[in-house]
C-alpha positions in Angstrom: -73.6 -99.1 -50.8 -74.0 -98.7 -46.3 -78.2 -100.0 -45.4 -78.6 -100.2 -41.4 -80.3 -102.8 -39.8 -82.0 -102.6 -36.6 -84.3 -100.1 -35.3 -84.7 -96.8 -36.9 -87.2 -93.6 -35.5 -87.9 -91.0 -38.4 -89.5 -89.6 -34.2 -92.4 -89.6 -33.7 -95.1 -89.6 -30.4 -98.6 -89.8 -30.0 -100.4 -88.5 -27.5 -103.1 -90.6 -26.8 -106.4 -89.9 -24.8 -108.0 -93.3 -23.1 -111.3 -93.4 -21.6 -111.1 -96.3 -19.0 -114.2 -97.7 -17.6 -113.2 -96.7 -14.2 -109.4 -95.5 -13.1 -107.6 -99.3 -13.3 -107.4 -100.9 -9.8 -104.5 -103.3 -11.5 -102.5 -104.8 -14.1 -104.7 -107.7 -13.7 -107.9 -105.3 -14.6 -106.0 -102.7 -17.2 -105.2 -106.2 -19.1 -109.4 -106.6 -19.1 -109.8 -104.0 -19.6 -107.4 -103.2 -23.0 -107.4 -106.2 -24.3 -110.8 -108.4 -23.1 -109.8 -112.4 -21.3 -107.3 -113.6 -24.5 -103.4 -112.6 -24.6 -102.4 -111.2 -27.6 -99.2 -111.2 -28.5 -97.9 -108.0 -30.9 -94.0 -108.7 -33.4 -92.0 -105.7 -34.2 -93.1 -103.6 -36.6 -90.8 -101.0 -38.2 -88.3 -103.0 -38.7 -87.7 -102.8 -34.4 -86.7 -105.8 -33.6 -88.4 -106.3 -31.3 -90.4 -109.8 -30.5 -92.7 -112.0 -28.7 -94.3 -108.7 -26.8 -97.5 -109.7 -25.0 -100.3 -108.0 -23.9 -99.4 -108.6 -19.8 -96.1 -106.6 -20.9 -97.5 -104.0 -22.1 -100.2 -103.4 -20.0 -97.5 -103.4 -16.7 -95.8 -100.5 -19.0 -99.6 -98.6 -19.8 -100.2 -99.3 -15.7 -97.4 -97.8 -14.3 -98.6 -94.5 -16.4 -100.8 -93.6 -15.3 -100.8 -92.3 -12.9 -104.4 -89.9 -12.1 -107.0 -88.7 -13.8 -106.2 -86.0 -16.9 -107.5 -82.7 -16.4 -109.5 -80.8 -18.7 -105.8 -78.4 -19.2 -103.7 -81.9 -20.1 -106.5 -83.5 -22.1 -107.2 -79.9 -24.0 -103.2 -80.0 -24.5 -103.1 -83.0 -25.6 -105.0 -82.7 -28.8 -103.3 -78.8 -29.3 -99.3 -79.2 -29.4 -99.7 -82.3 -31.7 -101.4 -82.6 -35.2 -105.4 -83.3 -35.9 -106.1 -81.8 -39.0 -105.6 -77.9 -38.0 -108.3 -75.5 -40.0 -105.4 -72.8 -42.1 -106.9 -69.8 -44.1 -106.7 -71.9 -48.1 -105.9 -68.2 -49.5 -103.5 -67.9 -46.7 -100.3 -70.5 -47.7 -102.4 -73.1 -50.0 -102.1 -76.6 -50.5 -99.6 -76.4 -47.2 -99.6 -77.3 -44.4 -98.9 -74.6 -40.6 -95.3 -76.5 -40.1 -94.7 -75.4 -43.8 -94.6 -71.5 -43.8 -92.1 -71.0 -41.2 -90.0 -70.9 -43.3 -91.3 -68.4 -46.4 -89.5 -64.8 -47.3 -91.9 -61.8 -47.4 -91.5 -59.5 -49.9 -91.4 -56.8 -47.7 -92.8 -55.9 -43.8 -96.9 -55.0 -44.5 -96.8 -58.6 -46.0 -94.8 -60.5 -43.0 -96.8 -58.4 -40.3 -100.1 -59.3 -43.0 -99.4 -62.8 -42.5 -98.5 -63.1 -38.9 -101.5 -61.5 -38.1 -103.5 -64.3 -41.0 -101.2 -66.6 -38.4 -102.8 -65.9 -35.8 -106.3 -66.2 -36.5 -106.0 -69.1 -37.1 -104.1 -70.3 -34.6 -106.8 -68.9 -32.5 -108.9 -71.2 -34.2 -107.3 -73.7 -33.7 -107.2 -73.7 -30.3 -110.9 -73.1 -29.7 -111.4 -76.1 -32.2 -109.1 -78.3 -30.1 -110.7 -76.5 -26.7 -114.1 -78.2 -28.7 -112.4 -81.2 -29.4 -110.7 -82.0 -25.2 -115.1 -80.9 -24.5 -116.6 -82.8 -26.3 -114.6 -85.9 -25.2 -114.6 -84.6 -21.7 -118.8 -84.3 -21.8 -119.1 -87.6 -23.7 -117.3 -89.2 -20.8 -117.9 -88.1 -17.7 -119.3 -91.3 -16.7 -115.6 -92.6 -17.3 -112.1 -92.4 -16.0 -109.7 -90.7 -18.7 -106.5 -90.4 -19.0 -103.6 -88.7 -21.3 -100.5 -90.6 -22.2 -97.9 -90.2 -24.8 -95.4 -92.4 -26.7 -92.9 -92.8 -28.9 -90.7 -94.6 -30.8 -88.0 -92.3 -30.2 -87.8 -94.1 -26.6 -86.9 -97.2 -28.0 -88.4 -99.9 -29.7 -90.6 -101.6 -27.2 -91.6 -97.6 -27.1 -92.6 -97.5 -30.0 -95.2 -100.6 -29.9 -96.9 -99.5 -27.9 -97.7 -96.2 -29.9 -98.3 -97.7 -33.3 -99.9 -100.7 -32.4 -102.9 -99.8 -31.7 -102.9 -100.9 -28.2 -106.4 -98.4 -27.3 -108.5 -100.2 -30.2 -110.6 -101.2 -27.5 -111.6 -98.6 -25.6 -112.1 -94.1 -26.3 -109.5 -92.9 -27.9 -108.7 -90.1 -29.3 -104.5 -89.8 -31.0 -102.8 -86.8 -31.7 -100.5 -88.0 -33.8 -96.7 -85.1 -32.7 -95.2 -86.6 -35.9 
């Protein structure tokens, strides 16, 4: 039997839509918004091998990744392109996720056309739902500086911690999973 040690990835990634009180002016300003005055230390999770990651290091990475305020389109795409509990027409695929339907075989061309029509209808509903979520977040945070970020554990152990460790828990945010 072979045993793999070290970092193992399931190639997940997550998008974050974050409402900051204002555009971070510096790493220290961002660190204060994210973690308060205390210094926290994150340790490796999921067998990543990363040890003792400080909030300073996390704030430095996030500050570098924040370039400009997110547009409504970026917020929408961050939500829509991931998994946000999408709507599916229940009678179409009972007990299945939308991604499970791609490999279906069809009885005939008429059945394929009907399933394609229903899938398109589900997608239109999901597009509208994602836009409503994006607009609601933007409206309810109109006095905030909103950014979108994406972190993936396939980028390495440090980024796995950014994705999975709840680094934005002190801020209003939306997490959209791309698992």
